[in-house]
C-alpha positions as CSV (number, residue, x, y, z in Angstrom):
1,X,0.1,0.1,0.0
2,X,3.0,2.3,-0.1
3,X,3.4,4.9,-3.0
4,X,5.2,3.3,-6.0
5,X,7.2,6.4,-7.0
6,X,8.3,9.8,-5.9
7,X,5.4,12.5,-6.2
8,X,5.4,15.0,-8.9
9,X,5.4,18.6,-7.7
10,X,4.6,21.8,-9.5
11,X,5.4,25.4,-8.6
12,X,2.7,26.8,-6.6
13,X,3.2,29.9,-8.3
14,X,2.0,28.7,-11.6
15,X,-1.3,29.6,-11.0
16,X,-3.8,32.6,-10.9
17,X,-4.5,33.4,-7.4
18,X,-6.2,36.4,-5.7
19,X,-6.4,36.3,-1.9
20,X,-5.6,32.8,-1.8
21,X,-1.8,31.9,-1.0
22,X,-0.7,28.7,-3.0
23,X,1.3,26.7,-0.6
24,X,1.8,23.3,-2.4
25,X,0.5,20.9,-5.1
26,X,0.8,17.1,-5.0
27,X,0.0,15.1,-8.1
28,X,-0.7,11.8,-5.9
29,X,1.9,9.6,-7.5
30,X,0.2,10.3,-10.9
31,X,-3.2,9.1,-9.7
32,X,-4.6,12.9,-9.4
33,X,-8.3,12.3,-10.4
34,X,-10.0,13.1,-7.3
35,X,-13.7,12.8,-6.1
36,X,-15.8,14.7,-3.5
37,X,-14.5,13.0,-0.3
38,X,-12.1,15.0,1.8
39,X,-11.6,14.6,5.6
40,X,-8.9,15.5,8.3
41,X,-7.9,13.0,11.1
42,X,-5.5,13.7,13.7
43,X,-3.5,10.4,14.2
44,X,-2.4,9.2,17.8
45,X,1.1,10.4,17.2
46,X,-0.1,13.8,16.3
47,X,0.2,13.8,12.5
48,X,-2.7,15.6,10.6
49,X,-3.9,13.0,7.9
50,X,-5.9,14.1,5.0
51,X,-8.1,11.4,3.5
52,X,-9.0,11.6,-0.2
53,X,-11.6,9.7,-2.3
54,X,-10.7,9.0,-5.9
55,X,-13.1,9.9,-8.6
56,X,-12.7,6.6,-10.5
57,X,-10.5,3.6,-10.6
58,X,-7.9,2.2,-10.3
59,X,-7.4,4.1,-6.8
60,X,-9.7,3.7,-4.0
61,X,-8.4,6.4,-1.3
62,X,-5.3,8.1,-0.6
63,X,-4.0,9.6,2.9
64,X,-1.5,12.5,2.7
65,X,0.3,13.8,5.9
66,X,-0.5,17.5,5.8
67,X,1.2,18.2,9.1
68,X,3.2,20.9,7.2
69,X,1.1,22.2,4.5
70,X,3.9,23.1,2.4
71,X,5.4,19.8,2.4
72,X,2.6,17.0,1.8
73,X,3.6,13.3,2.0
74,X,1.5,10.3,1.0
75,X,1.1,7.9,3.9
76,X,-1.0,5.2,2.0
77,X,-2.7,4.8,-1.4
78,X,-5.1,1.9,-1.9
79,X,-6.6,0.1,-4.9
80,X,-10.3,-0.5,-6.1
81,X,-11.2,-4.3,-6.7
82,X,-12.6,-3.6,-9.9
83,X,-12.1,-1.2,-12.7
84,X,-15.7,-0.4,-13.0
85,X,-15.9,1.0,-9.4
86,X,-15.6,4.5,-8.0
87,X,-15.0,5.7,-4.3
88,X,-16.2,9.0,-4.9
89,X,-16.9,10.0,-1.3
90,X,-15.6,9.4,2.1
91,X,-15.9,10.8,5.8
92,X,-13.9,10.0,8.9
93,X,-15.0,10.2,12.4
94,X,-11.9,9.7,15.0
95,X,-10.2,6.6,14.0
96,X,-13.3,5.2,11.8
97,X,-13.7,6.1,8.1
98,X,-16.6,5.3,5.9
99,X,-16.0,4.9,1.9
100,X,-18.8,5.0,-0.5
101,X,-18.6,2.5,-3.5
102,X,-20.8,3.0,-6.9
103,X,-20.5,0.7,-9.8
104,X,-21.0,1.9,-13.4
105,X,-23.8,-0.1,-14.0
106,X,-26.9,-2.0,-12.1
107,X,-25.9,-5.4,-10.7
108,X,-22.3,-5.0,-10.8
109,X,-20.2,-5.9,-7.5
110,X,-18.8,-4.8,-4.9
111,X,-21.2,-2.0,-4.5
112,X,-22.2,-0.5,-1.0
113,X,-19.9,1.1,1.6
114,X,-17.1,0.0,3.6
115,X,-15.9,0.9,7.3
116,X,-12.3,1.2,8.0
117,X,-10.3,1.3,11.3
118,X,-7.7,4.1,10.5
119,X,-6.2,4.0,13.8
120,X,-2.7,3.3,12.1
121,X,-3.1,5.5,8.9
122,X,-0.5,3.3,7.0
123,X,-2.5,0.3,7.7
124,X,-6.0,0.9,7.3
125,X,-7.9,-2.0,8.2
126,X,-11.7,-3.2,6.9
127,X,-14.0,-3.7,9.7
128,X,-17.2,-3.9,7.8
129,X,-18.6,-3.9,4.3
130,X,-22.4,-3.2,3.7
131,X,-23.6,-4.6,0.3
132,X,-26.1,-2.3,-1.6
133,X,-25.6,-4.3,-4.7
134,X,-28.8,-5.5,-6.7
135,X,-30.5,-5.9,-9.9
136,X,-31.6,-2.3,-9.9
137,X,-28.4,-0.8,-8.0
138,X,-25.1,0.8,-8.5
139,X,-24.4,1.0,-4.9
140,X,-23.7,4.2,-3.0
141,X,-22.8,7.5,-4.4
142,X,-22.4,9.6,-1.3
143,X,-22.3,9.4,2.4
144,X,-22.0,11.6,5.4
145,X,-20.6,10.5,8.6
146,X,-19.8,12.8,11.4
147,X,-21.1,11.8,14.6
148,X,-19.7,8.1,15.1
149,X,-23.1,6.8,15.2
150,X,-24.8,7.1,11.8
151,X,-24.0,6.8,8.3
152,X,-26.4,9.0,6.1
153,X,-26.2,8.0,2.4
154,X,-27.4,8.3,-1.3
155,X,-27.8,4.7,-2.2
156,X,-29.4,2.1,-4.4
157,X,-30.6,-1.3,-2.7
158,X,-31.5,-4.7,-3.9
159,X,-35.1,-4.0,-2.7
160,X,-35.5,-0.6,-4.2
161,X,-36.5,-0.7,-8.0
162,X,-36.8,2.8,-9.4
163,X,-39.7,3.9,-11.9
164,X,-37.0,5.2,-14.2
165,X,-33.4,4.1,-14.4
166,X,-32.0,7.3,-13.6
167,X,-33.8,7.6,-10.1
168,X,-32.1,4.6,-8.7
169,X,-30.5,6.0,-5.5
170,X,-32.6,7.1,-2.2
171,X,-31.9,8.5,1.2
172,X,-30.8,5.7,3.5
173,X,-29.7,5.7,7.0
174,X,-27.3,3.0,8.7
175,X,-26.8,2.7,12.3
176,X,-22.9,2.0,12.9
177,X,-22.6,2.4,16.7
178,X,-21.4,-0.9,16.4
179,X,-19.1,-0.7,13.7
180,X,-18.7,-4.6,12.8
181,X,-22.5,-4.7,12.4
182,X,-24.2,-1.7,10.7
183,X,-27.8,-2.0,10.3
184,X,-30.1,-0.1,8.1
185,X,-32.7,2.0,10.2
186,X,-34.5,3.9,7.8
187,X,-34.9,5.4,4.2
188,X,-36.7,7.9,2.2
189,X,-37.3,8.6,-1.6
190,X,-39.1,11.1,-3.4
191,X,-42.7,9.9,-3.9
192,X,-43.2,8.3,-7.6
193,X,-39.8,7.4,-8.1
194,X,-40.2,3.9,-6.8
195,X,-42.2,1.1,-8.6
196,X,-45.2,0.6,-6.6
197,X,-45.8,4.0,-5.3
198,X,-49.3,5.7,-5.3
199,X,-48.1,8.7,-6.7
200,X,-47.1,9.1,-10.4
201,X,-43.5,9.5,-11.5
202,X,-42.4,13.0,-11.8
203,X,-42.3,14.6,-15.1
204,X,-38.9,14.2,-16.5
205,X,-36.7,17.5,-17.5
206,X,-37.5,18.4,-21.0
207,X,-34.1,18.3,-22.6
208,X,-32.7,14.6,-22.6
209,X,-29.2,16.3,-22.0
210,X,-30.6,18.0,-18.7
211,X,-32.5,14.7,-17.3
212,X,-30.1,13.6,-14.7
213,X,-32.4,11.9,-12.3
214,X,-34.9,12.4,-9.5
215,X,-32.5,10.7,-6.9
216,X,-30.5,11.6,-3.5
217,X,-27.2,13.1,-3.6
218,X,-25.8,14.9,-0.7
219,X,-27.3,13.9,2.7
220,X,-26.1,16.4,5.4
221,X,-26.9,15.9,9.1
222,X,-25.7,18.4,11.7
223,X,-25.7,17.9,15.6
224,X,-27.1,21.5,16.1
225,X,-30.2,19.7,14.6
226,X,-30.0,16.1,14.6
227,X,-33.6,15.7,13.8
228,X,-33.2,17.2,10.4
229,X,-31.4,16.0,7.0
230,X,-30.6,18.5,4.4
231,X,-30.9,16.6,1.3
232,X,-30.1,17.3,-2.3
233,X,-32.2,15.5,-4.8
234,X,-30.5,16.5,-8.1
235,X,-33.5,17.2,-10.3
236,X,-36.0,16.9,-7.6
237,X,-34.5,20.1,-5.9
238,X,-33.9,20.2,-2.1
239,X,-35.7,18.7,0.7
240,X,-35.5,19.3,4.4
241,X,-36.5,16.0,6.1
242,X,-37.6,15.4,9.8
243,X,-35.6,12.3,10.7
244,X,-36.5,12.5,14.6
245,X,-38.0,9.2,13.7
246,X,-35.2,7.6,11.8
247,X,-37.5,4.7,10.5
248,X,-40.0,7.1,9.3
249,X,-38.3,10.3,7.5
250,X,-40.7,12.6,6.2
251,X,-40.5,15.9,4.4
252,X,-40.7,19.5,6.1
253,X,-40.3,21.3,2.9
254,X,-39.1,21.2,-0.6
255,X,-37.5,23.8,-3.0
256,X,-36.7,23.5,-6.5
257,X,-35.4,25.9,-9.0
258,X,-36.0,23.6,-12.2
259,X,-37.4,24.4,-14.3
260,X,-36.7,27.0,-15.6
261,X,-33.2,26.2,-14.5
262,X,-31.6,22.8,-15.4
263,X,-31.6,20.8,-12.0
264,X,-29.0,18.9,-10.3
265,X,-29.3,20.2,-6.7
266,X,-26.3,19.1,-5.1
267,X,-25.4,20.5,-1.6
268,X,-27.5,22.2,1.2
269,X,-25.6,23.9,3.8
270,X,-27.6,25.3,6.8
271,X,-26.3,28.4,8.6
272,X,-28.3,27.9,11.8
273,X,-27.6,31.2,13.7
274,X,-28.4,33.4,10.7
275,X,-31.5,31.4,9.4
276,X,-30.2,31.0,6.0
277,X,-29.6,28.0,3.7
278,X,-26.9,27.8,1.0
279,X,-27.8,25.6,-1.8
280,X,-25.6,24.6,-4.7
281,X,-26.4,23.5,-8.3
282,X,-23.6,21.0,-10.1
283,X,-22.5,21.8,-13.7
284,X,-22.6,18.4,-15.3
285,X,-22.3,19.2,-19.0
286,X,-19.1,20.4,-20.7
287,X,-18.7,23.9,-22.3
288,X,-21.3,25.2,-19.7
289,X,-24.1,24.0,-21.9
290,X,-26.2,23.8,-18.9
291,X,-25.2,27.3,-17.7
292,X,-26.0,28.9,-15.2
293,X,-25.3,26.5,-12.5
294,X,-25.2,28.7,-9.2
295,X,-24.7,28.9,-5.5
296,X,-28.1,30.1,-4.2
297,X,-28.7,31.8,-0.8
298,X,-32.4,31.1,0.9
299,X,-33.7,32.8,3.8
300,X,-34.9,29.5,5.9
301,X,-36.2,31.4,9.1
302,X,-39.3,29.6,8.1
303,X,-38.2,26.0,7.2
304,X,-41.3,25.1,5.6
305,X,-41.0,28.1,3.3
306,X,-37.5,28.6,2.2
307,X,-37.3,31.6,-0.2
308,X,-34.5,32.6,-2.4
309,X,-33.1,35.9,-1.8
310,X,-29.6,36.0,-3.9
311,X,-26.8,34.0,-5.6
312,X,-23.3,34.5,-5.4
313,X,-21.9,36.2,-8.5
314,X,-20.3,33.9,-11.2
315,X,-17.0,34.3,-13.1
316,X,-17.6,35.7,-16.6
317,X,-19.1,33.0,-18.7
318,X,-17.3,33.8,-22.0
319,X,-14.0,34.0,-20.2
320,X,-14.3,30.1,-19.2
321,X,-16.7,28.5,-21.6
322,X,-14.2,27.8,-24.2
323,X,-11.4,26.4,-21.9
324,X,-12.6,22.8,-21.9
325,X,-14.7,20.8,-19.5
326,X,-17.4,21.8,-17.1
327,X,-17.8,25.3,-15.9
328,X,-20.1,26.2,-12.9
329,X,-20.8,25.6,-9.4
330,X,-20.5,22.1,-7.7
331,X,-19.1,21.6,-4.1
332,X,-18.6,24.1,-1.1
333,X,-16.8,23.5,2.1
334,X,-19.9,22.3,4.2
335,X,-19.0,23.2,8.0
336,X,-18.5,19.6,8.8
337,X,-19.2,19.5,12.6
338,X,-15.9,18.0,13.6
339,X,-13.0,19.8,15.3
340,X,-10.7,19.5,12.4
341,X,-12.9,21.5,10.1
342,X,-13.1,25.3,10.0
343,X,-16.5,26.9,10.8
344,X,-18.1,30.0,8.9
345,X,-21.6,31.4,8.6
346,X,-20.1,34.3,6.6
347,X,-17.9,33.1,4.0
348,X,-18.6,30.4,1.5
349,X,-15.8,28.8,-0.4
350,X,-16.5,26.5,-3.5
351,X,-15.4,24.9,-6.6
352,X,-16.5,25.6,-10.0
353,X,-14.6,23.0,-12.3
354,X,-12.6,25.5,-14.8
355,X,-13.5,28.4,-12.8
356,X,-11.4,27.1,-10.1
357,X,-11.8,28.0,-6.5
358,X,-13.9,31.0,-5.2
359,X,-14.8,32.6,-1.9
360,X,-17.7,34.9,-1.1
361,X,-18.5,36.9,1.7
362,X,-22.3,36.7,2.5
363,X,-22.4,39.0,5.4
364,X,-25.0,40.6,3.7
365,X,-26.9,37.6,2.3
366,X,-28.8,39.7,-0.3
367,X,-25.4,41.0,-1.8
368,X,-22.9,38.2,-1.7
369,X,-19.5,39.5,-2.8
370,X,-16.4,37.6,-4.4
371,X,-13.3,37.7,-2.1
372,X,-10.9,35.3,-3.4
373,X,-10.1,33.1,-6.1
374,X,-7.6,30.5,-7.2
375,X,-7.6,29.2,-11.0
376,X,-4.5,27.0,-11.5
377,X,-3.4,26.0,-15.1
378,X,-4.5,22.8,-16.9
379,X,-2.9,19.7,-15.4
380,X,-0.8,18.3,-18.5
381,X,-2.6,15.0,-18.5
382,X,-6.2,16.3,-18.2
383,X,-8.6,15.0,-20.9
384,X,-10.5,18.3,-20.2
385,X,-7.6,20.3,-21.2
386,X,-8.4,22.5,-18.1
387,X,-8.4,22.7,-14.4
388,X,-11.5,20.8,-13.0
389,X,-11.6,21.6,-9.3
390,X,-14.1,19.3,-7.8
391,X,-14.2,19.5,-4.2
392,X,-13.1,21.7,-1.2
393,X,-12.2,21.4,2.5
394,X,-10.8,23.9,5.1
395,X,-9.5,22.7,8.3
396,X,-9.4,24.8,11.6
397,X,-6.2,26.3,10.8
398,X,-7.9,27.9,7.8
399,X,-5.7,25.9,5.4
400,X,-7.7,25.2,2.2
401,X,-7.6,22.0,0.3
402,X,-9.1,21.5,-3.1
403,X,-8.7,18.9,-5.8
404,X,-9.1,18.2,-9.3
405,X,-11.3,15.9,-11.0
406,X,-9.0,14.4,-13.6
407,X,-5.1,14.5,-13.0
408,X,-4.1,17.4,-11.0
409,X,-4.5,16.1,-7.4
410,X,-4.2,18.3,-4.4
411,X,-3.8,21.9,-4.1
412,X,-3.0,23.4,-0.8
413,X,-3.7,27.0,-0.2
414,X,-3.9,29.6,2.7
415,X,-6.6,32.1,3.0
416,X,-5.2,35.7,2.7
417,X,-8.6,37.6,3.3
């Protein structure tokens, strides 16, 4: 499991940076195509370990020692058992890590999620594998795990047959208080998306290019409101779910911007003290053909009726559309409720694919202002021929980590604002 060759590094100065100070880049031994899973563990010996999920095979996950953010070092890098798998999402809580496995097609195996003991980062040890494969399932796309007790996830299942093939992943909750014996305790899906539902299937988005499915994506649950799940449902918009009874989740509200927009609601970040929600779309079509994909600010003082009040200003479309790959919103730093994560209810930091990394001051939620940007050059081996920044995580030291979807690997920055 040790790295195969000396890591390649590029000069951090070879980038466009405004109010972000580049510290380092690491191409992760040539396997720099990264997914949406980033989490910090403090090891027993005090090292700060950044765990990263890969976007696709052959690699499963990589751990990087970022104790000195200017000198990142690979600790371990593991392989997936099948070329058709991806481990797009992971989270750590203490010395336990949950990793999501999704396959390319329904029926393929292994699909599900796995728990690892990472108390010795160099030797992650499997504790349990939960099978979510089946004739209608590709497995788990995303998971959320921050309390040591429950894994919340977007997943298929052997007994979940969607009314449309694109609607194959629903919200599921697993009790992992005994990590060696995870147990499903509840699930919820958008009415009409399962065969046998009393409700009719939802109307598809009109252009096939924009029909991405009515299925679960991000499944955020915070200790401040453990009875709420903030659920992105792709073409279904966003839901707030009451999960006080985890066996019977029920919707509190739904907010959907599409149509007239082009769907793919991704992340919902609640800012509890301010009564706000930050909601992101995901750009999923090259050349910004699904433009605009935005970061929305919603007034959620009445959680039954969230109201959009602004969007974060986007980079100029003409400056980025022709650069290659995707351009538009995707992930944001989600204020993960762990001591190793930075918390802010006034600054939003998000990835925009070839638009790079952007930071916004939302102290006035009606007029968000861009306050920082980082757009590195295209990684030499990128099939998109552009940077495609995919995810971002900020630790409690205010060190910023962002990753490229295809080849660039890990970029480490310092806030300078």
